[in-house]
C-alpha positions as a Markdown table, in Angstrom:
| # | Residue | x | y | z |
|---|---|---|---|---|
| 1 | Met | 3.1 | 3.8 | -19.7 |
| 2 | Gly | 3.8 | 0.2 | -18.6 |
| 3 | Arg | 2.4 | -1.7 | -15.6 |
| 4 | Thr | 4.6 | -1.5 | -12.6 |
| 5 | Val | 5.7 | -4.7 | -10.8 |
| 6 | Arg | 5.3 | -4.1 | -7.1 |
| 7 | Pro | 8.3 | -4.5 | -4.9 |
| 8 | Pro | 8.7 | -7.5 | -2.5 |
| 9 | Arg | 7.4 | -7.2 | 1.0 |
| 10 | Leu | 9.1 | -7.4 | 4.3 |
| 11 | Gly | 6.3 | -9.4 | 5.9 |
| 12 | Ala | 6.7 | -10.1 | 9.6 |
| 13 | Leu | 9.3 | -7.3 | 10.0 |
| 14 | Val | 6.7 | -4.5 | 9.3 |
| 15 | Ala | 6.9 | -3.8 | 13.0 |
| 16 | Val | 7.9 | -5.5 | 16.2 |
| 17 | Val | 7.3 | -2.8 | 18.8 |
| 18 | Val | 4.4 | -3.5 | 21.2 |
| 19 | Val | 2.3 | -0.4 | 21.7 |
| 20 | Ala | -1.1 | 0.4 | 23.2 |
| 21 | Val | -4.0 | -0.7 | 21.0 |
| 22 | Ser | -7.4 | 0.8 | 20.6 |
| 23 | Cys | -10.4 | -0.9 | 19.1 |
| 24 | Gly | -13.2 | -0.1 | 16.6 |
| 25 | Thr | -13.7 | 2.5 | 13.9 |
| 26 | Arg | -13.6 | 6.2 | 14.8 |
| 27 | Leu | -16.3 | 7.1 | 12.2 |
| 28 | Pro | -19.9 | 6.5 | 13.3 |
| 29 | Asp | -21.9 | 3.9 | 11.5 |
| 30 | Ser | -24.2 | 6.6 | 10.2 |
| 31 | Ala | -21.3 | 7.9 | 8.1 |
| 32 | Phe | -21.6 | 4.8 | 5.9 |
| 33 | Thr | -25.4 | 4.7 | 5.5 |
| 34 | Thr | -26.2 | 8.3 | 4.6 |
| 35 | Thr | -28.0 | 8.7 | 1.3 |
| 36 | Ala | -28.0 | 11.9 | -0.7 |
| 37 | Thr | -28.2 | 13.1 | -4.3 |
| 38 | Gly | -25.4 | 14.3 | -6.5 |
| 39 | Ala | -22.4 | 12.8 | -8.2 |
| 40 | Leu | -18.9 | 12.1 | -6.9 |
| 41 | Gly | -17.2 | 12.1 | -10.2 |
| 42 | Thr | -15.7 | 8.7 | -10.0 |
| 43 | Val | -18.3 | 6.7 | -11.9 |
| 44 | Ala | -17.8 | 5.7 | -15.5 |
| 45 | Pro | -19.7 | 7.7 | -18.2 |
| 46 | Gly | -23.2 | 6.4 | -19.0 |
| 47 | Thr | -23.7 | 4.5 | -15.7 |
| 48 | Thr | -25.6 | 7.0 | -13.6 |
| 49 | Ala | -29.0 | 5.3 | -13.8 |
| 50 | Arg | -30.5 | 4.5 | -10.4 |
| 51 | Ala | -31.4 | 1.0 | -9.3 |
| 52 | Ala | -35.0 | 0.2 | -10.1 |
| 53 | Ala | -37.4 | -0.1 | -7.2 |
| 54 | Gly | -37.1 | -3.5 | -5.5 |
| 55 | Gln | -34.3 | -4.6 | -7.9 |
| 56 | Thr | -31.4 | -6.8 | -6.6 |
| 57 | Ser | -28.7 | -8.4 | -8.7 |
| 58 | Asp | -26.2 | -10.3 | -6.5 |
| 59 | Glu | -25.3 | -11.2 | -2.9 |
| 60 | Gly | -25.0 | -8.1 | -0.7 |
| 61 | Val | -26.9 | -5.9 | -3.2 |
| 62 | Ser | -30.4 | -4.5 | -2.6 |
| 63 | Ala | -32.4 | -1.9 | -4.4 |
| 64 | Ser | -30.9 | 0.8 | -2.2 |
| 65 | Thr | -27.6 | -0.6 | -0.7 |
| 66 | Ile | -24.4 | -2.4 | -1.4 |
| 67 | Lys | -22.9 | -4.2 | 1.5 |
| 68 | Leu | -19.0 | -4.3 | 1.6 |
| 69 | Gly | -16.6 | -5.8 | 4.1 |
| 70 | Leu | -13.2 | -4.7 | 5.3 |
| 71 | Val | -10.8 | -6.8 | 7.3 |
| 72 | Val | -8.0 | -5.0 | 9.2 |
| 73 | Ser | -5.3 | -6.3 | 11.6 |
| 74 | Lys | -5.7 | -3.4 | 14.0 |
| 75 | Thr | -5.8 | -4.9 | 17.5 |
| 76 | Ser | -2.5 | -6.7 | 17.8 |
| 77 | Pro | 0.9 | -6.5 | 19.6 |
| 78 | Leu | 2.2 | -4.9 | 16.4 |
| 79 | Gly | 0.4 | -1.7 | 17.2 |
| 80 | Ala | -3.0 | -0.1 | 16.3 |
| 81 | Glu | -1.4 | 2.1 | 13.6 |
| 82 | Thr | 0.7 | -0.6 | 11.9 |
| 83 | Phe | -1.9 | -1.9 | 9.5 |
| 84 | Ser | -4.9 | 0.4 | 10.0 |
| 85 | Ala | -4.1 | 3.2 | 7.6 |
| 86 | Pro | -5.7 | 1.7 | 4.5 |
| 87 | Met | -8.9 | 1.2 | 6.5 |
| 88 | Tyr | -9.2 | 4.9 | 7.3 |
| 89 | Gly | -8.6 | 5.7 | 3.7 |
| 90 | Ala | -11.3 | 3.4 | 2.5 |
| 91 | Gln | -13.8 | 4.6 | 5.2 |
| 92 | Ala | -13.2 | 8.2 | 4.2 |
| 93 | Phe | -13.9 | 7.4 | 0.5 |
| 94 | Val | -17.1 | 5.5 | 1.3 |
| 95 | Ser | -18.3 | 8.3 | 3.6 |
| 96 | Ala | -17.9 | 10.9 | 0.8 |
| 97 | Leu | -19.3 | 8.5 | -1.8 |
| 98 | Asn | -22.5 | 8.1 | 0.2 |
| 99 | Ala | -22.8 | 11.8 | 0.8 |
| 100 | Ser | -22.7 | 12.2 | -3.0 |
| 101 | Gly | -25.4 | 9.7 | -3.8 |
| 102 | Gly | -23.6 | 6.3 | -3.6 |
| 103 | Val | -23.1 | 4.1 | -6.7 |
| 104 | Asn | -25.9 | 4.4 | -9.2 |
| 105 | Gly | -28.3 | 5.4 | -6.4 |
| 106 | Arg | -27.2 | 2.7 | -4.0 |
| 107 | Arg | -25.5 | 3.7 | -0.7 |
| 108 | Ile | -22.6 | 1.7 | 0.7 |
| 109 | Asp | -22.8 | -0.2 | 4.0 |
| 110 | Leu | -19.2 | -0.9 | 5.0 |
| 111 | Val | -18.8 | -3.5 | 7.7 |
| 112 | Val | -15.4 | -3.6 | 9.4 |
| 113 | Cys | -13.9 | -6.6 | 11.2 |
| 114 | Asp | -10.7 | -6.5 | 13.2 |
| 115 | Asp | -9.0 | -9.9 | 13.0 |
| 116 | Gly | -6.5 | -9.2 | 15.8 |
| 117 | Ala | -3.6 | -10.0 | 13.5 |
| 118 | Thr | -4.0 | -13.8 | 13.9 |
| 119 | Gly | -4.9 | -16.5 | 11.5 |
| 120 | Ala | -7.8 | -17.7 | 13.6 |
| 121 | Gly | -9.1 | -14.2 | 13.9 |
| 122 | Asn | -8.8 | -13.7 | 10.2 |
| 123 | Arg | -10.8 | -16.8 | 9.4 |
| 124 | Arg | -13.4 | -15.7 | 11.9 |
| 125 | Cys | -13.8 | -12.3 | 10.2 |
| 126 | Val | -13.9 | -13.7 | 6.7 |
| 127 | Ser | -16.6 | -16.2 | 7.7 |
| 128 | Lys | -18.6 | -13.6 | 9.5 |
| 129 | Leu | -18.6 | -11.1 | 6.6 |
| 130 | Ile | -19.3 | -13.7 | 3.9 |
| 131 | Asp | -21.7 | -16.0 | 5.7 |
| 132 | Asn | -23.5 | -13.8 | 8.2 |
| 133 | Asp | -23.2 | -10.3 | 6.9 |
| 134 | Lys | -23.6 | -11.5 | 3.2 |
| 135 | Ile | -21.3 | -8.9 | 1.8 |
| 136 | Phe | -20.9 | -8.2 | -1.9 |
| 137 | Ala | -17.2 | -7.6 | -1.9 |
| 138 | Phe | -14.2 | -6.8 | 0.3 |
| 139 | Val | -12.4 | -3.5 | -0.1 |
| 140 | Gly | -9.3 | -1.9 | 1.5 |
| 141 | Asn | -8.2 | -5.0 | 3.4 |
| 142 | Ser | -4.9 | -4.7 | 5.4 |
| 143 | Ile | -4.2 | -8.1 | 6.8 |
| 144 | Tyr | -1.2 | -9.5 | 8.7 |
| 145 | Asp | -2.1 | -13.2 | 8.3 |
| 146 | Tyr | -4.6 | -13.7 | 5.6 |
| 147 | Ala | -5.5 | -17.3 | 6.7 |
| 148 | Gly | -9.0 | -16.9 | 5.3 |
| 149 | Ala | -7.9 | -16.1 | 1.7 |
| 150 | Ser | -8.7 | -19.5 | 0.3 |
| 151 | Tyr | -12.2 | -19.3 | 1.7 |
| 152 | Val | -12.7 | -15.8 | 0.1 |
| 153 | Asn | -11.5 | -17.2 | -3.2 |
| 154 | Asp | -13.6 | -20.4 | -3.0 |
| 155 | Ser | -16.6 | -18.2 | -2.2 |
| 156 | Lys | -15.9 | -16.1 | -5.3 |
| 157 | Val | -16.1 | -12.9 | -3.3 |
| 158 | Pro | -14.0 | -10.1 | -4.9 |
| 159 | Asp | -11.4 | -8.6 | -2.6 |
| 160 | Val | -10.4 | -5.3 | -4.2 |
| 161 | Gly | -7.6 | -2.9 | -3.5 |
| 162 | Gly | -6.1 | -4.8 | -0.6 |
| 163 | Gln | -2.6 | -4.2 | 0.7 |
| 164 | Pro | -0.5 | -7.3 | -0.2 |
| 165 | Ile | 1.3 | -7.8 | 3.1 |
| 166 | Gly | 1.5 | -11.6 | 2.7 |
| 167 | Asn | 1.4 | -13.7 | -0.5 |
| 168 | Ala | -2.4 | -14.3 | -0.9 |
| 169 | Tyr | -2.8 | -11.6 | -3.5 |
| 170 | Asp | -0.2 | -13.4 | -5.7 |
| 171 | Gln | -2.1 | -16.7 | -5.3 |
| 172 | Tyr | -5.8 | -16.4 | -5.7 |
| 173 | Arg | -7.8 | -15.1 | -8.7 |
| 174 | His | -10.6 | -13.4 | -6.8 |
| 175 | Leu | -8.1 | -11.3 | -4.8 |
| 176 | Trp | -7.2 | -8.0 | -6.5 |
| 177 | Ser | -4.4 | -6.0 | -4.8 |
| 178 | Ile | -3.9 | -2.3 | -5.0 |
| 179 | Tyr | -0.8 | -2.8 | -7.1 |
| 180 | Gly | -2.2 | -4.9 | -9.9 |
| 181 | Asn | -0.7 | -8.3 | -10.7 |
| 182 | Ser | 0.6 | -10.2 | -13.8 |
| 183 | Ser | 1.1 | -13.7 | -12.2 |
| 184 | Pro | -1.4 | -16.5 | -13.0 |
| 185 | Arg | -3.0 | -16.5 | -9.5 |
| 186 | Asp | -4.0 | -20.1 | -10.1 |
| 187 | Gly | -3.6 | -21.3 | -6.5 |
| 188 | Thr | 0.2 | -21.2 | -6.6 |
| 189 | Val | 2.1 | -18.1 | -5.4 |
| 190 | Gly | 3.5 | -16.3 | -8.4 |
| 191 | Trp | 5.2 | -18.5 | -11.0 |
| 192 | Asp | 6.0 | -21.8 | -9.5 |
| 193 | Gly | 6.4 | -20.2 | -6.1 |
| 194 | Lys | 8.7 | -17.4 | -7.3 |
| 195 | Leu | 7.9 | -13.7 | -7.5 |
| 196 | Tyr | 9.7 | -11.0 | -9.5 |
| 197 | Gly | 10.5 | -7.4 | -8.8 |
| 198 | Gly | 12.1 | -4.7 | -10.9 |
| 199 | Thr | 15.2 | -2.7 | -10.2 |
| 200 | Glu | 13.8 | 0.7 | -11.1 |
| 201 | Ala | 14.2 | 2.3 | -7.7 |
| 202 | Tyr | 17.9 | 1.5 | -7.6 |
| 203 | Arg | 18.3 | 2.7 | -11.1 |
| 204 | Tyr | 16.6 | 6.0 | -10.1 |
| 205 | Phe | 18.8 | 6.7 | -7.2 |
| 206 | Ala | 22.0 | 5.9 | -9.2 |
| 207 | Glu | 21.0 | 8.2 | -12.0 |
| 208 | Thr | 19.6 | 11.1 | -10.1 |
| 209 | Leu | 21.9 | 11.1 | -7.0 |
| 210 | Gly | 25.1 | 9.6 | -8.4 |
| 211 | Val | 25.3 | 7.0 | -5.6 |
| 212 | Lys | 27.5 | 4.0 | -6.0 |
| 213 | Thr | 28.1 | 2.3 | -2.7 |
| 214 | Ala | 25.0 | 1.0 | -0.9 |
| 215 | Gly | 24.7 | -0.2 | 2.7 |
| 216 | Val | 22.1 | -2.9 | 3.3 |
| 217 | Val | 21.3 | -3.4 | 6.9 |
| 218 | Ala | 19.4 | -6.4 | 8.2 |
| 219 | Tyr | 18.8 | -8.5 | 11.3 |
| 220 | Asn | 20.0 | -12.1 | 11.6 |
| 221 | Gln | 16.4 | -13.2 | 11.2 |
| 222 | Ala | 15.0 | -15.2 | 8.3 |
| 223 | Asp | 12.5 | -12.7 | 6.9 |
| 224 | Ser | 15.0 | -9.8 | 7.3 |
| 225 | Leu | 17.8 | -11.7 | 5.6 |
| 226 | Arg | 15.6 | -12.8 | 2.7 |
| 227 | Phe | 14.6 | -9.3 | 2.0 |
| 228 | Ala | 18.2 | -8.0 | 2.4 |
| 229 | Asn | 19.5 | -10.7 | 0.0 |
| 230 | Leu | 17.1 | -9.6 | -2.6 |
| 231 | Thr | 17.9 | -6.0 | -2.1 |
| 232 | Ala | 21.6 | -6.7 | -2.4 |
| 233 | Lys | 21.1 | -8.8 | -5.5 |
| 234 | Ala | 19.1 | -6.0 | -7.2 |
| 235 | Leu | 21.6 | -3.4 | -6.3 |
| 236 | Glu | 24.4 | -5.5 | -7.7 |
| 237 | Val | 22.5 | -5.9 | -11.0 |
| 238 | Glu | 22.4 | -2.1 | -11.2 |
| 239 | Gly | 26.2 | -1.9 | -10.6 |
| 240 | Tyr | 26.4 | -0.8 | -7.0 |
| 241 | Thr | 29.1 | -1.9 | -4.6 |
| 242 | Val | 27.1 | -3.4 | -1.7 |
| 243 | Val | 28.2 | -3.3 | 2.0 |
| 244 | Arg | 26.2 | -5.7 | 4.1 |
| 245 | Glu | 25.5 | -5.1 | 7.8 |
| 246 | Gln | 24.0 | -8.0 | 9.8 |
| 247 | Leu | 22.7 | -7.2 | 13.3 |
| 248 | Asp | 21.7 | -9.4 | 16.1 |
| 249 | Phe | 17.9 | -9.2 | 16.3 |
| 250 | Ala | 17.9 | -9.3 | 20.2 |
| 251 | Val | 20.9 | -6.9 | 20.8 |
| 252 | Pro | 21.6 | -5.0 | 17.6 |
| 253 | Ser | 24.9 | -3.0 | 17.4 |
| 254 | Trp | 23.6 | 0.1 | 15.6 |
| 255 | Asp | 26.7 | 2.2 | 16.3 |
| 256 | Ala | 29.0 | -0.4 | 15.0 |
| 257 | Ala | 27.0 | -0.8 | 11.7 |
| 258 | Ala | 27.0 | 3.0 | 11.2 |
| 259 | Ile | 30.7 | 3.4 | 11.9 |
| 260 | Asp | 31.6 | 0.5 | 9.5 |
| 261 | Met | 29.4 | 2.0 | 6.7 |
| 262 | Arg | 31.1 | 5.4 | 7.2 |
| 263 | Ser | 34.6 | 3.8 | 6.9 |
| 264 | Arg | 33.6 | 2.0 | 3.7 |
| 265 | Gly | 32.3 | 5.0 | 1.9 |
| 266 | Val | 28.6 | 4.2 | 1.9 |
| 267 | Asp | 26.6 | 6.9 | 0.2 |
| 268 | Ile | 23.1 | 5.4 | 0.3 |
| 269 | Val | 21.5 | 3.1 | 2.9 |
| 270 | Phe | 18.8 | 0.5 | 2.4 |
| 271 | Asp | 17.5 | -1.8 | 5.1 |
| 272 | Ala | 15.4 | -4.8 | 5.9 |
| 273 | Leu | 14.3 | -3.6 | 9.3 |
| 274 | Asp | 11.2 | -2.8 | 11.2 |
| 275 | Ser | 10.0 | 0.8 | 11.9 |
| 276 | Ala | 11.7 | 1.0 | 15.3 |
| 277 | Gly | 14.9 | -0.4 | 13.8 |
| 278 | Asn | 15.0 | 2.3 | 11.2 |
| 279 | Val | 14.7 | 5.0 | 13.9 |
| 280 | Ser | 17.5 | 3.5 | 15.9 |
| 281 | Leu | 19.7 | 3.2 | 12.7 |
| 282 | Cys | 19.1 | 6.8 | 11.9 |
| 283 | Lys | 20.2 | 7.9 | 15.4 |
| 284 | Ala | 23.3 | 5.8 | 15.1 |
| 285 | Met | 24.1 | 7.3 | 11.7 |
| 286 | Asp | 23.8 | 10.8 | 13.0 |
| 287 | Ala | 25.9 | 9.9 | 16.1 |
| 288 | Ala | 28.6 | 8.4 | 13.9 |
| 289 | Gly | 28.7 | 11.3 | 11.5 |
| 290 | Leu | 27.6 | 9.0 | 8.6 |
| 291 | Ser | 26.4 | 11.5 | 6.0 |
| 292 | Val | 24.7 | 9.9 | 3.1 |
| 293 | Lys | 23.0 | 11.2 | -0.1 |
| 294 | Ala | 19.9 | 9.1 | 0.7 |
| 295 | Lys | 18.4 | 6.9 | 3.4 |
| 296 | Ala | 15.8 | 4.9 | 1.5 |
| 297 | Val | 12.5 | 4.0 | 3.3 |
| 298 | Thr | 9.5 | 1.9 | 2.3 |
| 299 | Val | 6.1 | 3.2 | 1.2 |
| 300 | Gln | 4.7 | 2.3 | 4.6 |
| 301 | Ala | 7.2 | 4.8 | 6.2 |
| 302 | Trp | 6.2 | 7.6 | 3.8 |
| 303 | Asn | 4.0 | 9.3 | 6.3 |
| 304 | Glu | 3.6 | 12.3 | 8.7 |
| 305 | Ser | 5.0 | 10.5 | 11.7 |
| 306 | Val | 8.5 | 11.1 | 10.3 |
| 307 | Arg | 8.3 | 14.5 | 12.2 |
| 308 | Thr | 8.2 | 12.8 | 15.6 |
| 309 | Asp | 9.8 | 9.4 | 14.9 |
| 310 | Tyr | 13.0 | 10.9 | 13.7 |
| 311 | Arg | 13.1 | 14.0 | 15.9 |
| 312 | Ser | 16.4 | 13.1 | 17.5 |
| 313 | Ser | 18.2 | 12.4 | 14.2 |
| 314 | Pro | 17.7 | 15.5 | 12.0 |
| 315 | Ala | 20.5 | 14.9 | 9.6 |
| 316 | Cys | 19.3 | 11.4 | 8.8 |
| 317 | Arg | 15.7 | 12.6 | 8.7 |
| 318 | Asn | 16.5 | 15.1 | 6.0 |
| 319 | Ser | 18.2 | 12.4 | 3.9 |
| 320 | Leu | 15.0 | 10.2 | 3.9 |
| 321 | Tyr | 13.9 | 9.3 | 0.4 |
| 322 | Ala | 11.0 | 7.1 | -0.7 |
| 323 | Thr | 9.8 | 5.7 | -4.0 |
| 324 | Ala | 6.3 | 4.4 | -4.8 |
| 325 | Thr | 3.9 | 3.6 | -7.6 |
| 326 | Thr | 1.4 | 6.0 | -5.9 |
| 327 | Arg | 1.5 | 9.8 | -6.2 |
| 328 | Asn | 2.7 | 11.7 | -3.1 |
| 329 | Tyr | -0.1 | 12.3 | -0.7 |
| 330 | Met | 1.2 | 15.9 | -0.2 |
| 331 | Asp | 0.8 | 16.9 | -3.8 |
| 332 | Thr | -2.5 | 18.7 | -3.4 |
| 333 | Asp | -2.1 | 20.6 | -6.6 |
| 334 | Asn | -3.3 | 17.3 | -8.2 |
| 335 | Pro | -7.2 | 17.4 | -8.0 |
| 336 | Thr | -7.5 | 13.8 | -7.0 |
| 337 | Ile | -5.0 | 14.1 | -4.2 |
| 338 | Ala | -6.7 | 17.3 | -3.1 |
| 339 | Arg | -10.0 | 15.4 | -2.9 |
| 340 | Phe | -8.4 | 12.6 | -0.9 |
| 341 | Arg | -7.0 | 15.1 | 1.6 |
| 342 | Thr | -10.4 | 16.9 | 1.9 |
| 343 | Glu | -12.3 | 13.6 | 2.4 |
| 344 | Ile | -9.8 | 12.1 | 4.9 |
| 345 | Arg | -9.9 | 15.4 | 6.9 |
| 346 | Ala | -13.7 | 15.4 | 6.9 |
| 347 | Ala | -13.9 | 11.8 | 8.1 |
| 348 | Phe | -11.0 | 11.8 | 10.5 |
| 349 | Pro | -9.9 | 15.3 | 11.5 |
| 350 | Glu | -7.9 | 14.0 | 14.4 |
| 351 | Arg | -5.6 | 12.0 | 11.9 |
| 352 | Glu | -4.0 | 15.0 | 10.2 |
| 353 | Ser | -0.7 | 14.2 | 11.9 |
| 354 | Lys | -1.0 | 10.6 | 10.7 |
| 355 | Val | -1.8 | 10.9 | 7.0 |
| 356 | Ser | 0.2 | 8.4 | 5.0 |
| 357 | Met | 0.7 | 6.8 | 1.6 |
| 358 | Trp | -1.0 | 3.7 | 2.9 |
| 359 | Glu | -4.1 | 5.8 | 3.8 |
| 360 | Leu | -4.1 | 7.1 | 0.3 |
| 361 | Glu | -3.8 | 3.6 | -1.2 |
| 362 | Gly | -6.8 | 2.5 | 0.9 |
| 363 | Trp | -8.8 | 5.4 | -0.4 |
| 364 | Ala | -7.6 | 4.6 | -4.0 |
| 365 | Gly | -8.6 | 1.0 | -3.6 |
| 366 | Ala | -12.1 | 2.0 | -2.6 |
| 367 | Gln | -12.3 | 4.3 | -5.6 |
| 368 | Trp | -11.2 | 1.4 | -7.8 |
| 369 | Leu | -14.0 | -0.8 | -6.6 |
| 370 | Ala | -16.5 | 2.1 | -6.9 |
| 371 | Asp | -15.5 | 2.6 | -10.5 |
| 372 | Ala | -15.9 | -1.1 | -11.2 |
| 373 | Met | -19.3 | -1.2 | -9.6 |
| 374 | Ala | -20.5 | 2.0 | -11.4 |
| 375 | Ser | -19.5 | 0.4 | -14.7 |
| 376 | Cys | -22.2 | -2.3 | -14.1 |
| 377 | Gly | -25.1 | 0.1 | -14.1 |
| 378 | Thr | -28.1 | -1.1 | -12.2 |
| 379 | Asn | -27.3 | -4.8 | -12.8 |
| 380 | Leu | -24.5 | -5.0 | -10.3 |
| 381 | Thr | -22.9 | -8.4 | -10.1 |
| 382 | Arg | -19.5 | -9.8 | -8.9 |
| 383 | Gly | -18.8 | -11.1 | -12.4 |
| 384 | Cys | -19.3 | -7.6 | -13.8 |
| 385 | Val | -17.0 | -6.1 | -11.3 |
| 386 | Glu | -14.3 | -8.7 | -12.0 |
| 387 | Thr | -14.7 | -8.1 | -15.8 |
| 388 | Tyr | -13.9 | -4.4 | -15.1 |
| 389 | Leu | -10.8 | -5.3 | -13.0 |
| 390 | Ser | -9.6 | -7.7 | -15.7 |
| 391 | Arg | -9.5 | -5.1 | -18.5 |
| 392 | Pro | -6.2 | -4.8 | -20.4 |
| 393 | Glu | -6.3 | -1.0 | -19.9 |
| 394 | Gly | -4.2 | 0.1 | -17.0 |
| 395 | Tyr | -6.1 | 1.7 | -14.1 |
| 396 | Asp | -4.5 | 4.9 | -12.8 |
| 397 | Gly | -6.9 | 5.9 | -10.1 |
| 398 | His | -7.8 | 9.2 | -11.7 |
| 399 | Gly | -4.1 | 10.2 | -11.8 |
| 400 | Val | -3.1 | 8.9 | -8.4 |
| 401 | Leu | -1.6 | 5.6 | -9.4 |
| 402 | Thr | 0.8 | 4.5 | -12.1 |
| 403 | Pro | -1.3 | 2.4 | -14.5 |
| 404 | Arg | -1.7 | -1.2 | -13.4 |
| 405 | Asp | -3.7 | -4.2 | -14.5 |
| 406 | Phe | -4.3 | -7.9 | -13.8 |
| 407 | Val | -3.5 | -9.3 | -17.2 |
| 408 | Pro | -1.9 | -12.7 | -16.4 |
| 409 | Arg | 1.3 | -13.8 | -18.1 |
| 410 | Thr | 2.1 | -17.5 | -18.5 |
| 411 | Ala | 5.8 | -16.8 | -17.7 |
| 412 | Pro | 7.6 | -13.9 | -16.0 |
| 413 | Glu | 9.2 | -11.4 | -18.3 |
| 414 | Ala | 13.0 | -11.0 | -18.1 |
| 415 | Thr | 12.6 | -7.2 | -18.2 |
| 416 | Ala | 9.8 | -4.8 | -17.4 |
| 417 | His | 8.9 | -1.2 | -18.1 |
| 418 | Asn | 8.3 | 0.1 | -14.6 |
| 419 | Cys | 7.4 | 3.5 | -13.4 |
| 420 | Leu | 7.7 | 5.3 | -10.0 |
| 421 | Phe | 7.2 | 8.5 | -8.1 |
| 422 | Ala | 9.9 | 9.7 | -5.7 |
| 423 | Ala | 10.0 | 12.1 | -2.8 |
| 424 | Arg | 12.3 | 13.2 | -0.1 |
| 425 | Trp | 11.7 | 14.6 | 3.4 |
| 426 | Ser | 12.7 | 18.2 | 3.9 |
| 427 | Asp | 12.3 | 20.2 | 7.2 |
| 428 | Glu | 12.4 | 23.4 | 5.2 |
| 429 | Ala | 9.6 | 22.5 | 2.8 |
| 430 | Tyr | 6.0 | 23.9 | 2.9 |
| 431 | Gly | 7.0 | 27.2 | 4.4 |
| 432 | Gly | 9.2 | 25.6 | 7.1 |
| 433 | Ala | 6.5 | 23.2 | 8.3 |
| 434 | Gly | 8.4 | 20.3 | 6.7 |
| 435 | Gly | 7.1 | 17.4 | 4.6 |
| 436 | Trp | 7.6 | 15.1 | 1.7 |
| 437 | Val | 8.6 | 16.8 | -1.5 |
| 438 | Thr | 8.1 | 15.1 | -4.8 |
| 439 | Ile | 11.3 | 15.1 | -6.8 |
| 440 | Thr | 10.4 | 13.4 | -10.0 |
| 441 | Pro | 10.2 | 15.9 | -12.8 |
| 442 | Asp | 6.9 | 17.9 | -12.9 |
| 443 | Lys | 5.7 | 15.6 | -10.1 |
| 444 | Gln | 5.1 | 12.9 | -12.6 |
| 445 | Ala | 6.2 | 9.3 | -12.6 |
| 446 | Val | 9.5 | 8.3 | -14.3 |
| 447 | Cys | 9.8 | 5.0 | -16.1 |
| 448 | Tyr | 12.6 | 2.6 | -16.8 |
| 449 | Asp | 13.2 | -0.6 | -18.7 |
| 450 | Val | 14.8 | -2.8 | -16.0 |
| 451 | Pro | 15.6 | -6.4 | -15.2 |
| 452 | Asn | 13.1 | -8.5 | -13.3 |
| 453 | Val | 14.8 | -10.1 | -10.3 |
| 454 | Ala | 13.4 | -13.4 | -9.0 |
| 455 | Tyr | 12.8 | -14.0 | -5.3 |
| 456 | Thr | 11.2 | -16.7 | -3.1 |
| 457 | Pro | 8.7 | -15.1 | -0.7 |
């Protein structure tokens, strides 16, 4: 199975609604410093030897502990939930890892810093964690403005499994995102400032749902229009008729857009909107009687809050589809997903109504780093971890991820062999409780040979 090229990001339009913000971690510090015996089952074979008494091997590593850092843009006008899900996933993994003996006998000390979603706050967090806390590596970062990325890279501190909200993970060689990367990461974003994404999601919808006319809804705002332009370009490459709807960012005419799409025979809707905009669009679609075969949403919107966010637009809610390179967090018949759900419930029982794909990806990123550290045996170094991450073999997160790697290519490929999972929301699923239902055959990823479409981030 080939490595999947991750889709472009929406950047600043992830959310614009101001909500109440809470601070700090909900898991006590003791959860990250407990030692116990046993094995978690994520370490590589032959690497279970314990650290020798008094032995250290690199910054942030002692005979009994490994200190990791995590930066999250939690306290911000964008809302406490907007970027924090990967943090909860990583914390849950670390808590369970410590309860099972840690990595080769060393427990994990995870230090979290909230950067407040500002560049200055991010530089402060990065400096604190590297210079004061002396961390070994970052894990599970979810950062709105990664202003400190160059300092992390210059300090040669591995940043593993981060959510690539900005472009830093496409630029610096010591930053390793959850999605893998084939660009040079030599200080320039992508290839000469351009990134590339495949058209596999659009191919999937066309072949499985028979959709032909796609609505693309965007604000008259630069980030939104850039994302919408790329979406429209990729759709046209796959043979769709594209209907563009541009809305005033300050006073959007949702009803007019929905009515126009209905009159023009739109049978699937994509968007370049924030979360609140998606909810408003769905309300307008239901009010206008716009019945589509699919309303596509991003990985970030693949979560439990669909139940409440879309409560007033049931028709649209039951047409929500999502694609991802990560397995559906509701597929608990998969043993690794079942373990994730058990561990996230144990660490954060109050978050059962907020479980999401981003939480799962934060958990999987921590697992990736744990596997890399375990491969080093007792002589744990940053160089050893990065050697593991650089392997040509695709990493699949023990069956949670489509295989991905960090093998750099000197030039982008014209085509790619990309794979995805797909799910739809159904109110009738899971005994009437509702939820995301995996619709790819046998709940496995499907793969396509597709064009790579260039875009400027």
